[in-house]
C-alpha positions as CSV (number, residue, x, y, z in Angstrom):
1,X,-11.3,-25.6,-36.9
2,X,-9.4,-22.7,-35.3
3,X,-9.4,-22.5,-31.6
4,X,-11.7,-19.9,-29.9
5,X,-10.6,-17.2,-27.4
6,X,-13.0,-15.0,-25.5
7,X,-11.6,-11.6,-24.5
8,X,-13.6,-9.3,-22.2
9,X,-11.5,-6.9,-20.0
10,X,-11.8,-3.7,-18.2
11,X,-8.1,-3.2,-17.8
12,X,-6.9,-3.3,-21.5
13,X,-3.2,-3.2,-20.7
14,X,-1.4,-5.6,-23.1
15,X,-4.7,-6.6,-24.8
16,X,-3.9,-5.7,-28.4
17,X,-0.4,-7.3,-28.3
18,X,-1.9,-10.5,-26.8
19,X,-4.8,-10.6,-29.3
20,X,-2.5,-10.0,-32.3
21,X,-0.2,-12.9,-31.2
22,X,-3.2,-15.2,-30.7
23,X,-4.5,-14.4,-34.2
24,X,-1.3,-14.2,-36.2
25,X,0.9,-16.7,-34.4
26,X,-1.5,-19.3,-33.1
27,X,-4.6,-18.9,-35.4
28,X,-7.2,-18.2,-32.8
29,X,-10.6,-16.9,-33.6
30,X,-11.6,-14.0,-31.3
31,X,-15.0,-13.2,-29.7
32,X,-15.4,-10.2,-27.5
33,X,-18.0,-7.9,-26.0
34,X,-18.5,-4.1,-25.4
35,X,-15.5,-1.9,-25.3
36,X,-13.0,-4.8,-25.7
37,X,-14.5,-5.7,-29.0
38,X,-14.3,-2.1,-30.2
39,X,-10.7,-1.8,-29.1
40,X,-9.8,-5.0,-31.0
41,X,-11.7,-3.8,-34.1
42,X,-10.0,-0.4,-33.9
43,X,-6.6,-2.2,-33.9
44,X,-7.6,-3.9,-37.2
45,X,-8.0,-7.4,-35.6
46,X,-10.7,-9.8,-36.7
47,X,-13.2,-10.1,-33.9
48,X,-16.8,-11.4,-33.6
49,X,-19.0,-9.6,-31.1
50,X,-20.5,-11.8,-28.4
51,X,-24.0,-10.6,-29.4
52,X,-23.4,-11.8,-33.0
53,X,-22.0,-15.1,-31.8
54,X,-24.8,-15.9,-29.4
55,X,-27.6,-14.4,-31.5
56,X,-28.8,-12.4,-28.4
57,X,-28.3,-8.7,-28.2
58,X,-26.7,-7.0,-25.2
59,X,-29.6,-5.8,-23.0
60,X,-30.2,-3.8,-19.9
61,X,-27.6,-1.2,-20.9
62,X,-24.9,-3.8,-21.2
63,X,-25.7,-5.6,-17.9
64,X,-26.3,-8.8,-19.8
65,X,-23.8,-9.7,-22.4
66,X,-22.0,-12.9,-21.8
67,X,-24.6,-14.7,-19.6
68,X,-25.6,-17.1,-22.4
69,X,-25.5,-20.9,-23.0
70,X,-23.3,-20.5,-26.1
71,X,-20.7,-18.8,-23.9
72,X,-20.9,-20.9,-20.7
73,X,-21.5,-24.1,-22.6
74,X,-18.2,-23.5,-24.5
75,X,-16.4,-22.7,-21.3
76,X,-17.7,-25.6,-19.1
77,X,-17.8,-28.4,-21.6
78,X,-15.6,-31.4,-20.7
79,X,-13.8,-32.5,-23.8
80,X,-13.5,-36.1,-22.5
81,X,-17.2,-36.5,-21.8
82,X,-19.1,-37.7,-24.9
83,X,-22.4,-36.3,-23.8
84,X,-20.9,-32.8,-23.3
85,X,-19.5,-32.9,-26.8
86,X,-22.9,-34.0,-28.1
87,X,-24.6,-31.1,-26.3
88,X,-22.1,-28.7,-27.9
89,X,-22.8,-30.1,-31.4
90,X,-26.6,-30.1,-31.0
91,X,-26.6,-26.5,-29.8
92,X,-24.0,-25.2,-32.3
93,X,-21.6,-24.3,-29.5
94,X,-17.9,-24.0,-30.1
95,X,-15.6,-25.1,-27.2
96,X,-13.7,-22.1,-25.9
97,X,-9.9,-22.7,-25.3
98,X,-9.0,-19.4,-23.8
99,X,-10.8,-16.9,-21.5
100,X,-9.2,-13.6,-20.9
101,X,-11.2,-11.6,-18.3
102,X,-10.7,-8.9,-15.7
103,X,-13.3,-7.2,-13.7
104,X,-15.1,-3.8,-13.4
105,X,-13.0,-1.4,-11.3
106,X,-15.0,-1.7,-8.1
107,X,-12.2,-1.0,-5.7
108,X,-11.0,2.0,-7.7
109,X,-14.5,3.4,-7.7
110,X,-15.1,3.2,-4.0
111,X,-11.7,4.8,-3.3
112,X,-12.9,8.0,-5.0
113,X,-14.0,10.8,-2.7
114,X,-17.8,11.2,-2.5
115,X,-18.7,8.1,-4.5
116,X,-22.4,7.2,-4.0
117,X,-23.8,3.7,-3.3
118,X,-25.5,3.7,-6.7
119,X,-22.2,4.4,-8.4
120,X,-20.5,1.7,-6.5
121,X,-23.2,-0.9,-7.2
122,X,-22.9,-0.3,-10.9
123,X,-19.3,-1.3,-10.7
124,X,-20.1,-4.8,-9.3
125,X,-19.3,-7.1,-12.2
126,X,-21.6,-10.1,-12.8
127,X,-20.6,-11.7,-16.1
128,X,-16.9,-11.3,-15.4
129,X,-16.7,-13.3,-12.2
130,X,-19.1,-15.9,-13.6
131,X,-16.8,-16.5,-16.6
132,X,-13.7,-16.5,-14.3
133,X,-15.2,-19.1,-12.0
134,X,-16.5,-21.3,-14.8
135,X,-13.3,-21.3,-16.7
136,X,-11.2,-21.7,-13.5
137,X,-13.3,-24.7,-12.6
138,X,-12.7,-26.3,-16.1
139,X,-9.0,-25.7,-16.1
140,X,-8.5,-29.3,-17.2
141,X,-9.7,-28.2,-20.7
142,X,-9.0,-24.5,-21.1
143,X,-6.9,-21.6,-19.9
144,X,-8.1,-18.5,-18.0
145,X,-6.1,-15.3,-17.7
146,X,-7.2,-12.5,-15.4
147,X,-4.1,-10.4,-15.1
148,X,-2.1,-8.7,-17.9
149,X,1.1,-9.9,-16.2
150,X,0.1,-13.5,-17.3
151,X,0.0,-12.7,-21.0
152,X,3.6,-13.2,-21.9
153,X,4.0,-16.3,-19.8
154,X,0.9,-17.8,-21.6
155,X,2.4,-17.1,-25.0
156,X,5.7,-18.6,-23.9
157,X,3.7,-21.7,-22.8
158,X,2.2,-22.0,-26.3
159,X,5.5,-21.6,-28.0
160,X,7.2,-24.2,-25.8
161,X,4.4,-26.8,-25.9
162,X,3.3,-27.0,-29.6
163,X,0.6,-24.4,-29.1
164,X,-1.0,-25.9,-26.0
165,X,-0.7,-24.6,-22.4
166,X,0.5,-27.3,-20.0
167,X,-1.9,-28.6,-17.4
168,X,0.4,-27.2,-14.6
169,X,0.1,-23.7,-16.1
170,X,-3.7,-24.0,-16.5
171,X,-4.1,-25.1,-12.9
172,X,-1.9,-22.3,-11.7
173,X,-3.9,-19.8,-13.8
174,X,-7.2,-21.2,-12.4
175,X,-6.0,-20.7,-8.9
176,X,-5.3,-17.1,-9.7
177,X,-8.8,-16.8,-11.2
178,X,-10.4,-18.0,-8.0
179,X,-8.2,-15.7,-5.8
180,X,-9.1,-12.8,-8.1
181,X,-12.8,-13.4,-7.6
182,X,-12.4,-14.0,-3.9
183,X,-10.6,-10.7,-3.4
184,X,-13.2,-8.9,-5.6
185,X,-16.1,-10.3,-3.6
186,X,-14.3,-9.6,-0.3
187,X,-14.1,-5.9,-1.3
188,X,-17.8,-5.8,-2.2
189,X,-18.8,-7.5,1.0
190,X,-16.7,-5.2,3.2
191,X,-18.0,-2.1,1.4
192,X,-21.7,-3.1,1.7
193,X,-21.5,-4.4,5.2
194,X,-19.7,-1.4,6.7
195,X,-18.5,-2.3,10.2
196,X,-20.8,-5.3,10.5
197,X,-18.6,-7.8,8.7
198,X,-14.9,-7.6,7.7
199,X,-13.4,-10.0,5.2
200,X,-9.7,-10.1,4.4
201,X,-8.2,-11.9,1.4
202,X,-5.1,-11.5,-0.7
203,X,-2.9,-13.0,-3.4
204,X,0.6,-14.1,-2.5
205,X,3.2,-11.8,-4.1
206,X,6.2,-13.7,-2.9
207,X,7.3,-16.1,-0.2
208,X,9.7,-14.3,2.2
209,X,12.9,-15.9,3.6
210,X,11.3,-15.8,7.1
211,X,9.3,-13.5,9.3
212,X,10.5,-11.5,12.3
213,X,12.9,-14.4,13.2
214,X,14.4,-17.2,11.1
215,X,12.2,-19.9,12.6
216,X,9.0,-18.1,11.5
217,X,7.7,-18.8,7.9
218,X,6.3,-15.7,6.2
219,X,4.8,-14.5,2.9
220,X,3.8,-11.2,1.4
221,X,0.2,-10.8,0.1
222,X,-1.4,-8.2,-2.1
223,X,-5.0,-7.2,-1.2
224,X,-7.3,-6.2,-3.9
225,X,-7.1,-6.9,-7.6
226,X,-4.9,-3.9,-8.5
227,X,-1.4,-3.4,-7.1
228,X,-1.2,-0.4,-4.8
229,X,1.1,0.7,-2.1
230,X,4.2,-1.5,-1.7
231,X,2.8,-3.9,-4.3
232,X,3.1,-1.1,-6.8
233,X,6.6,0.0,-5.8
234,X,9.5,-0.5,-8.1
235,X,12.7,-2.0,-6.8
236,X,15.7,-0.5,-8.6
237,X,18.4,-2.6,-6.9
238,X,19.3,-4.7,-3.9
239,X,18.5,-8.0,-2.2
240,X,15.0,-9.3,-1.8
241,X,12.8,-7.5,0.7
242,X,12.4,-9.2,4.0
243,X,9.4,-9.3,6.4
244,X,11.1,-6.8,8.7
245,X,12.0,-4.5,5.8
246,X,8.4,-4.3,4.7
247,X,7.2,-3.6,8.2
248,X,9.8,-0.8,8.7
249,X,9.1,0.6,5.2
250,X,5.5,1.0,6.0
251,X,6.4,2.8,9.3
252,X,8.7,5.1,7.3
253,X,6.0,5.8,4.7
254,X,3.5,6.8,7.4
255,X,5.9,9.3,8.9
256,X,7.0,10.8,5.5
257,X,3.3,11.1,4.5
258,X,2.9,13.7,7.1
259,X,5.2,16.1,5.2
260,X,4.4,17.2,1.7
261,X,5.2,20.9,1.4
262,X,8.8,20.7,2.4
263,X,11.7,18.3,1.7
264,X,11.6,15.7,4.4
265,X,13.7,12.6,5.4
266,X,13.2,10.0,8.1
267,X,15.3,7.1,9.2
268,X,13.6,4.1,10.8
269,X,14.8,1.4,13.1
270,X,12.4,-1.2,14.4
271,X,9.4,0.9,13.3
272,X,10.5,3.9,15.3
273,X,12.2,7.0,13.9
274,X,15.7,7.5,15.0
275,X,16.0,10.7,12.9
276,X,13.4,12.9,11.1
277,X,14.1,16.3,9.6
278,X,12.8,19.0,7.2
279,X,15.1,21.3,5.2
280,X,15.2,23.4,2.0
281,X,16.7,20.5,0.0
282,X,16.3,16.7,0.2
283,X,20.0,16.2,0.8
284,X,20.0,18.6,3.7
285,X,16.9,16.9,5.1
286,X,18.7,13.5,5.0
287,X,21.9,14.9,6.5
288,X,20.0,16.4,9.4
289,X,18.0,13.2,10.0
290,X,21.2,11.1,9.9
291,X,23.1,13.4,12.3
292,X,20.1,13.3,14.7
293,X,21.2,9.8,15.7
294,X,24.0,8.6,13.5
295,X,24.6,5.5,15.7
296,X,21.0,4.2,15.3
297,X,20.9,5.2,11.6
298,X,23.4,2.3,10.9
299,X,21.3,-0.4,9.2
300,X,18.3,1.8,9.0
301,X,15.4,2.3,6.6
302,X,15.3,5.7,4.9
303,X,12.2,7.4,3.4
304,X,12.5,10.6,1.4
305,X,9.6,12.7,0.1
306,X,11.5,14.0,-2.9
307,X,13.3,12.2,-5.7
308,X,16.8,11.0,-5.0
309,X,19.4,13.2,-6.7
310,X,23.1,12.7,-7.1
311,X,24.0,14.7,-4.0
312,X,21.6,12.7,-1.8
313,X,22.7,9.4,-3.3
314,X,26.3,10.2,-2.4
315,X,25.3,10.8,1.2
316,X,23.2,7.6,1.3
317,X,26.3,5.6,0.3
318,X,28.4,6.8,3.3
319,X,26.8,4.4,5.8
320,X,25.2,0.9,5.8
321,X,21.5,1.1,5.1
322,X,18.9,-1.7,4.6
323,X,16.4,0.2,2.4
324,X,15.8,3.5,0.7
325,X,12.5,4.6,-0.7
326,X,11.6,7.9,-2.5
327,X,9.1,9.0,-5.1
328,X,11.7,8.7,-7.8
329,X,15.5,8.4,-8.4
330,X,17.4,10.1,-11.3
331,X,19.8,8.2,-13.5
332,X,23.0,9.7,-12.0
333,X,21.7,8.9,-8.5
334,X,21.0,5.3,-9.6
335,X,24.6,5.0,-10.8
336,X,26.0,6.2,-7.5
337,X,23.7,3.9,-5.5
338,X,24.7,0.9,-7.6
339,X,28.1,0.9,-5.9
340,X,26.2,-0.3,-2.8
341,X,24.5,-3.1,-4.7
342,X,23.0,-4.8,-1.6
343,X,21.0,-1.7,-0.5
344,X,17.4,-2.1,-1.5
345,X,16.4,1.0,-3.4
346,X,12.7,1.5,-4.2
347,X,10.6,4.1,-5.8
348,X,6.9,4.6,-4.9
349,X,5.3,7.5,-6.6
350,X,2.5,7.8,-4.0
351,X,4.0,7.7,-0.5
352,X,1.0,9.5,1.0
353,X,-1.8,6.9,0.6
354,X,-2.1,4.1,3.0
355,X,-4.7,1.7,4.3
356,X,-7.9,3.1,5.6
357,X,-8.4,0.3,8.1
358,X,-5.8,-1.6,10.2
359,X,-6.2,-5.2,11.2
360,X,-4.6,-7.0,14.2
361,X,-5.1,-10.7,14.8
362,X,-5.8,-12.0,18.3
363,X,-6.7,-15.5,19.5
364,X,-10.1,-16.4,18.2
365,X,-10.5,-13.5,15.9
366,X,-9.1,-10.1,14.9
367,X,-9.5,-6.4,15.6
368,X,-10.2,-3.8,13.0
369,X,-9.8,0.0,13.5
370,X,-9.7,3.0,11.3
371,X,-6.3,4.3,10.4
372,X,-5.0,7.1,12.6
373,X,-5.0,9.5,9.7
374,X,-6.5,12.6,11.4
375,X,-4.7,15.7,10.2
376,X,-3.2,18.0,12.8
377,X,-5.1,21.3,13.0
378,X,-3.3,24.0,15.0
379,X,-6.3,26.2,14.9
380,X,-8.0,23.7,17.2
381,X,-5.0,23.7,19.7
382,X,-5.4,25.3,23.0
383,X,-2.6,27.4,24.5
384,X,-3.0,26.8,28.3
385,X,0.0,28.7,29.7
386,X,0.7,32.4,30.1
387,X,3.4,32.4,27.5
388,X,2.1,32.3,23.9
389,X,3.9,30.7,20.9
390,X,5.6,32.6,18.2
391,X,4.9,31.5,14.6
392,X,8.2,29.7,14.5
393,X,7.5,27.9,17.8
394,X,4.1,26.9,16.6
395,X,5.7,25.4,13.4
396,X,8.2,23.5,15.5
397,X,5.5,22.2,17.9
398,X,3.6,21.0,14.8
399,X,6.6,19.2,13.5
400,X,7.3,17.5,16.8
401,X,3.7,16.5,17.1
402,X,3.6,14.9,13.7
403,X,6.7,12.8,14.4
404,X,5.5,11.8,17.9
405,X,2.3,10.4,16.4
406,X,4.4,7.6,14.8
407,X,6.5,6.7,17.8
408,X,5.6,3.6,19.9
409,X,3.7,4.7,23.0
410,X,4.6,5.9,25.6
411,X,6.2,8.3,23.1
412,X,8.3,11.4,23.8
413,X,10.0,13.4,21.0
414,X,12.4,16.3,21.4
415,X,13.0,18.6,18.4
416,X,14.6,21.8,17.3
417,X,15.1,23.4,13.8
418,X,12.6,20.8,12.4
419,X,14.9,18.0,13.4
420,X,14.5,15.3,16.0
421,X,17.1,15.5,18.8
422,X,15.8,12.7,21.1
423,X,13.2,10.0,20.8
424,X,11.8,8.0,23.8
425,X,9.7,5.1,22.6
426,X,7.7,2.2,24.0
427,X,8.5,2.6,27.7
428,X,6.3,1.4,30.4
429,X,5.9,4.9,31.9
430,X,6.0,8.3,30.3
431,X,8.8,9.7,32.6
432,X,11.0,6.8,31.4
433,X,10.5,7.8,27.8
434,X,11.1,11.5,28.7
435,X,14.5,10.7,30.3
436,X,15.6,8.6,27.3
437,X,14.7,11.4,24.8
438,X,16.3,14.1,26.9
439,X,19.5,12.1,27.5
440,X,19.8,11.6,23.8
441,X,19.2,15.3,23.1
442,X,21.8,16.3,25.7
443,X,22.7,20.0,25.7
444,X,20.7,20.5,22.5
445,X,17.5,20.2,24.6
446,X,18.1,23.8,25.8
447,X,15.4,25.8,24.0
448,X,14.0,22.8,22.3
449,X,10.4,21.4,21.9
450,X,9.0,18.3,23.6
451,X,6.0,16.4,22.3
452,X,4.1,13.6,24.1
453,X,1.6,11.2,22.4
454,X,-0.5,11.0,25.6
455,X,-1.4,13.3,28.5
456,X,0.6,13.9,31.7
457,X,-1.1,12.3,34.7
458,X,1.4,14.2,37.0
459,X,3.6,17.2,36.6
460,X,6.8,15.2,36.8
461,X,7.3,15.2,33.0
462,X,7.0,19.0,32.9
463,X,9.6,19.5,35.7
464,X,12.0,17.0,34.1
465,X,11.7,18.7,30.8
466,X,12.2,22.2,32.3
467,X,15.3,21.0,34.1
468,X,16.8,19.9,30.8
469,X,16.1,23.3,29.2
470,X,13.0,22.5,27.2
471,X,11.1,25.7,26.3
472,X,7.8,24.4,25.0
473,X,5.6,21.3,25.3
474,X,2.8,19.9,23.1
475,X,0.6,17.2,24.5
476,X,-3.1,16.0,24.1
477,X,-4.4,17.1,27.6
478,X,-7.3,15.3,29.1
479,X,-5.9,14.2,32.4
480,X,-7.9,15.0,35.6
481,X,-4.7,16.6,36.8
482,X,-4.0,18.8,33.7
483,X,-3.9,21.9,35.9
484,X,-1.0,20.5,37.9
485,X,1.1,20.4,34.7
486,X,-0.2,23.8,33.5
487,X,0.7,25.3,36.9
488,X,4.2,23.8,36.8
489,X,4.7,25.1,33.2
490,X,3.8,28.6,34.2
491,X,5.9,28.4,37.3
492,X,8.9,27.3,35.2
493,X,8.3,29.7,32.3
494,X,7.4,27.0,29.7
495,X,4.9,27.2,26.9
496,X,2.3,24.4,26.8
497,X,-0.2,23.6,24.0
498,X,-3.0,21.0,24.3
499,X,-4.1,19.4,21.0
500,X,-7.2,17.6,22.2
501,X,-6.1,14.5,20.3
502,X,-3.9,11.6,21.4
503,X,-1.9,9.3,19.2
504,X,-1.2,6.0,21.1
505,X,0.6,3.5,18.9
506,X,0.9,0.0,20.3
């Protein structure tokens, strides 16, 4: 008797090719349900609907399809236990040798703006996880596949082992099945519990050479059942990504996500920007960002918000860089970049979407906060000095503010012509960060903008900035001594804007 495969998938990527190989090359019989059965039938493949196989129709609008003894008996039966085989025979149940299942798109549904609770609940799969868990439990006797990426490997297993997947492969596939359902349930629990309970699970994408330092083991995990973010990025060339690469790439992504309307480039070192700039073209934006601090740019991480073209690629090859990421990279640019074969070049179509919550582990637990993704709104800013901003000054203040948001606190950023001139990051006091940023800017600070991620408790930052030639300041405000800083700004002829929002980044 032919072997039996059960196919029931929401993500139909690779389904038809897999099913055709199962039927034509390995003589499987196919049973399937719902839209999967229809897709197989439309492709001209022989398939028996689950309802016809079980003798029980789909009910409750499709909520109950595979929850039946003829399905789960075939999945859970132990082929080396005589009583199990007798039960199969007495109940006319065929053993199932392959289960191919993936789940309703719950995470994709809750990610949609305005989704209702009822809509989310309807995307909680019941039969799928049940089949996944049952078949994963019984890996000693069958194979379970929950990811289209497994299909080719499974077919190769059959070809190399006389049509039978090895126990090692079946166990590895079972583990993936359990991880898949664990991640799925975690997403549901987190969604339904709101802030009352937070669960975090993931599937290992790859083991990393080490963490921040060579003595620290590390690995990269994907959250959720569908690759998103860096898990969905395409690496065009270069060495394997390291722990520090990924941390810096995420910092670069967060900055570049601030700028969508104008070509933008940022260069990151140790999660802080050493150069960020806007321009009319992406090559000009990169050149401006690089020249902002060419010394620190050496060995940096570059993010661009426009595809890499040949001109930009040529500029990128002029110095040593660790990683470059952009939405795309044309063929000529790839050829140019290939001359620097060790540079990791990635494309990520969506650089703007990041995690909605951030998790930080501490002894005995972890902290969870919403991402700092509030959009800057200049209409809500308050001009507190006698001097008012021109449209160009307001645009420069906004640019400086957006960059400063992503610099480690205490953060000070000096900019001009939509380009960073000096960055003071992570100092123990704000005046220290100010001096670093102004020293880096040098004479270019004359007429430039200064942004601060937190308020000024004293007027010393204003006076230091004015002495260096700064013309305008943007800061959150909120200090009990705001008026001291406003008074100093008026006295020294500076423009000052309060945003009402702070952006500490620890």
